[in-house]
N, C-alpha and C positions, 0 to 999 in steps of 0.2 A: 754745262749747267752744274751749278754747285749743289752740294748736299743740302744746304739750307733751303735753296729754292725748291728742291724736290719735295721736301717735307711740307712746305707751304702749299704747294699744289695739291698734295694728297689731302690735306686738311680742308681746302676749299671744295674739293670734289665730295668729300664726306658731308659737308654742310649742305651742299646742293642736293644730294640724295635725300637727306632728312626733310628738307623743305618740300621736295617733290612728293614724298610719302604723305606729309601732312596735308598738302593741297589735295591729293587724291582721296584721302579719307574725308575731308571736308565736303568735297563734291558729292560723295556717296551719301553722306548724311542729309545734305540739302535735297538730293533727288528722291530719297525714300522716306524722309521724315522721321527716321529712327536710326539709332546707332547700332552697328553690327560689327562683330569682330572681324578683323582682317584674316584670321586663321580658321574661320568656320562660321557656321550658321547657328550653333547651339548656344543656349543661354547657360547661366551658372548652375541652375537646378539640374539641367540635363547632364552637365559635367559631373555633378555630385552623384547622380544616379549611375553614370558610367563608371565612376570610381568605385562605388559600392559593388557594382556587378563584377568589375575586374578583380576586386579583393575578396570575393565571396568564396574562395577556395577554403574549405573547412576540413578540420580533422575530427576524427571520431572522439566522442566524449568517453571518459573513463570513470567508472564507479567502483567503489569498494564492494566486496562481497557482503552478503546480508549478515548483519549482526543482531542478535537478540539477547536482551538482558531482562531479568525478572527478579523482583523483590517481593517477599511475603511478610506480612505483619499480622499480629493478632493481639487482642487485649488480654491482659493478665487475669481479669476477672470476668465472669459471665454476667450478662445483664440481668438474668433471672437466676436465682439460686436453684441449683439442682438441674438446670436445663443446659446441657452441653452444646446445644445448637444456638445459644444466645450470645456467643462470643462475637464481638465486632471484629471483622477481618478486613484487610486491605491488600489487594494484589495490584502490582504495577508492572506493565509490560512496555518495553521499548524495542521496536524493530525498525532498522534503518538500512538503506542502501545509499551511502553518502557519496557525493561527487568528489573525485580526486583531481580530475583534469578536464577542463572545458575548452574545446577548440585549441588544444595544445598548451593552454595556460594552466599552471598549477598554483598560482597565487590567487586564491578565491576568498579573500578576506571579507569582502562585502557580501558575497553569496552565503558564506558560512554564518555571518551575523544575522542575516535575514531569515535563514532557515532555523537557526536556534531560537530567534525571537518568535517565529510563527509556531514552532513545534512545542517549545518548552516555556515560552513567555518570560525568558530571562535575558540578561545582557551579557552573558558569557561569550568569550571569543573562541573557546575551544569546545568541541563536541563532547569530549570525555568529561569535562567539568560540568557542563549543562546536563548531561545525561545522569551523572551521579547525583547531582542536586535534586533532580526530578525523582529518581528512583528512591532516594533516601528520605522522601517526604511522604509518609502514608496519608491516605485520604479515608477517613472513617465517616460513615453515614451519620453518626452522632458524635461529633468531636468533643462536646462537653462531657459526655458520659465516659469517654476514654481518657482524655487528657494526655499526660505523658506516661501513663501506666500501660505500656505495650512492649512487645518484644518481637524480634525477627524470627522467622521460621526458615528451615532448610527445604522442606517440602511444601507443596501447595496445599492450603487448607481447603476443607469443604466449604463452598460458598452457599450460604442459606439466605432465603429471602429476608429482606429488611436489614439483616445484620452484615451481609457481605457486599463489598465494593470492589469493582474491577475497573481500573483505568488503563488505557492503552494509547500509545502514540506510534504512528507508522509514517515513515518518510521514504519516498522512492520516486524515481523519475517517471513522468507520465508521457511527455511528448518531446520530440526534438525536430528541428528543421535547420535550414541554413543560417537563419538569424535568431531563432528562438530556442530556448530550453525551458521546459515547464516541469516543475517538481511538485508532486502532490504531498500534502500533509494531512493525514487522517487522525481524528481523535474519536475514540469510542469509550464510553463510560457506562457501566451498569451500577446503579445507585441502590440496588436492593429491591426495586420495584419495576423499573423500566430501563431500556438501553437508549442512550442518546448518541447520535452519530453526527459528525460534521467534517467537512472537507475544505481545505484551503489550498491555494496554489501560488507558488513563487515563480515569477517570470524573469528570465535572464537573457539579456542581449548578448549572444555569443560572439558577435563581431566587435562590439564596443566594450565588452566585459563590464556590464553594469546591470544592476537590478532595476526592473521596471515596476513601478507602483501602479495603482489603479488610475491615478491622475495622469500618468504617462501614457496610458492606453486610451481611456475615455476622457473626452473634453469636459472640464468642470464648468458646465453651462446649465443654468436652471431650465431654460427653454428647451435645450436639447435633451435634458434629463426627462422632461415630461413627454417629449416625442418618443424617446426610447421606451418609456414605460408603456405607451400605447402600442408600440410594436411588439413588446413582450406579451401584453394582454391579448393581442390579436393571435399570437402563436398559441396561447393557452386556449382560446376559443377553437382553434383548429384541432388541438389535441383532444378537447372535450367531445368533439364530434365522433371520434373513434373510441371513446370511453363509454362505459355504462353510466347510468344515472347515479349509481352508488359509488362511482370512482371519479366523479367530476372534480376538477381543480378549481380553486377559488381564484378570483382576479388578484393580481399583485397590487399592493398599496404603494410600493416604492421599488426602485431598482436596487437589488441586493448589492452588498459591498463586496462579496466574494465572486470573482469571475475567473474563467479559465479559457485561454485561447487554445482551441482544439484544432483538429485537422481541417474541418469543414466550416467552422464558425466559432462564435464565442458562447461558452456555456455560462449561464447566470445561475448561481447556486443559491437556491432557496432552502432555508433551514427547516428543520422539522417543526410542523405546526403553523408555518406561515401561509402556505397555500394548500397543504396536504398534511396528512398525519405522518408521512414519511418525508425525508429530504428529497427534493426534486431538482433536476437540472433542466433548464429550458435553453435549447440551442437556437441561436439566431445566426443565420448564414452571414458570411463575411460581406456579401454584396449589400445586405440590408443593414448591417452594423457599421459599414464603412463611413456613412455620413456623421457618425458620432465619435469617430476616432480623432485623436490629436493629429496635427500635421506631421509630427515626428513619427508616430506609429503608422500613419498612412504611407510614408516613405519607406518604412521598414517592411510593411506588407507588400509594397510594390516590387521589392527586390528579394522576396522570400520564396522558398520552395523546398522540395525534398522533405515533406512532412513524414514523420515516422512515429507511430504510437508504440510504446513499449508493451510487450506482451506479458512480461513477468511483473505482476503486481503482488504486493504484500497483503495478506489477509489477517484479520484480527484473530487472536487466540480464543478458543471457547471459554465460556465463563467458568465452567467446572471442567478442569482437565484431570480430575480424579473422580471416577464413577462412584455412586453411592453403593455402600456395602449392604447387601440384603442377604438374609439367611435363607438358604434353599431348604425346602421341606425334605425330611429324611425319606429316602426311597425304601418302601417296605416291599419285601419279596414274599410272594405267596408260598405256602408250604409245598404245593404240588410242583411249582417250578424249581424250588430248591431241591426237592427230592429227585427230580429228573436230572438236574445238573450233577447232583451227587452220584446218581447211578451211572451217568455217562462218564463221570470222572473215574469211578472204579472199574468200569468196563474198558477204559482206555489202557492199553498195555504200557507199562513203565519203560520197557525196552523192547524194541522190535529188531530181531536179528536180521542181518543183511541177507544171509542164506538160510533157507529152511532145511533143517537136518532131515535125513531120510529116516522113515519109521521102520523098526525091526520087529519081528514076531516074538523075539525073546523078551520075557517079562522079568524085570528085575525085582528082587525081594529085598526089602530094606531091613527085615528082621524084627519089625514092630508089629504087635498084634492090633487088629482093628476090631472094635466091638461097636455094634450099632447101638444107638441110644436115642433118647428124646429129651426135650426140655420141658420141665414142669412149670407150674405156676410160680414157683420160687426161683425160676431161672437157673436151676441146678440140673446138671445132666444126670440122668438115671439110666440104668441098664434096662433093656426090655425084659430080661429074665431075672428073677430074684436069685441072688446068689445063695446057695445053701452051704 
């Protein structure tokens, strides 16, 4: 047999094997009525879930240490002549724990942009630039009365009602899991009369390294939005059963824009004055919120786990970090107590010898004469006997 004939035979056997494999697959399709893989019984979505599970090995996230920066401003002129408490002042605090590495990745361009936009409302790409722009822009309660006639201060000014403004921004991690990193952004402002607080949350897919917006989590469907609003109001009714009549929450008119994926469910953040006088968080468990998720987020949650809430949270600074200076009344001391202290002082020996000397019977004479006398009304010493 020649070499050429051997090659022809091998090619024919290969073609026969391919035809037999095709015939076998066709027979299985006709018998079951559906196509199945020759290498298993799983569909494509199951393979995707298996791939997500296999690549779910995560690394610990790294955050920078806490940094705090504060700027102080004051108007150059008092609002009222002669009233030193009527100077308009502005205090701005920034306190952050910024992410440096997420799941082993230190290229966090999209996450940095989203955090800067949420915290400072700017389009800067670097934290230091956004922070400086925010701190260097004072907020006065009456901007028209101050204009550009203000200066910076080294020490914190005394914050007086109506005239003092304190604005704060805090950024720190809230929760992490195998698939999610949630970072909290708090804003606190005292406008001279009241304090306004608000919280926002940035969600980050740790595996795919991308920011998740609200529409990536909750489906943008009007009918589902109404059903979700009913679920939230039902939860409010359950909360009101445990509250007093004077602490009852109002029904929500719409689903809030700010949400937070927590350990047990989704927190819906209601701002101050919407359903209560204070900001309120309504927790909806994941099993009840799951029908309103997008398909992408459902798949993420199905392969998620290892939830961890960060214990170290950043707290806002007090409005006045310089206590008011008040004059203490002078302490008057009674004459009797002063006399007692003075007597005790003179009775106290100036020097106490270590060893007490022995007393002798011999009397020493100093050579000076001693004459008895008394003190008269003129405070002069007189002899008891008139000298002749």
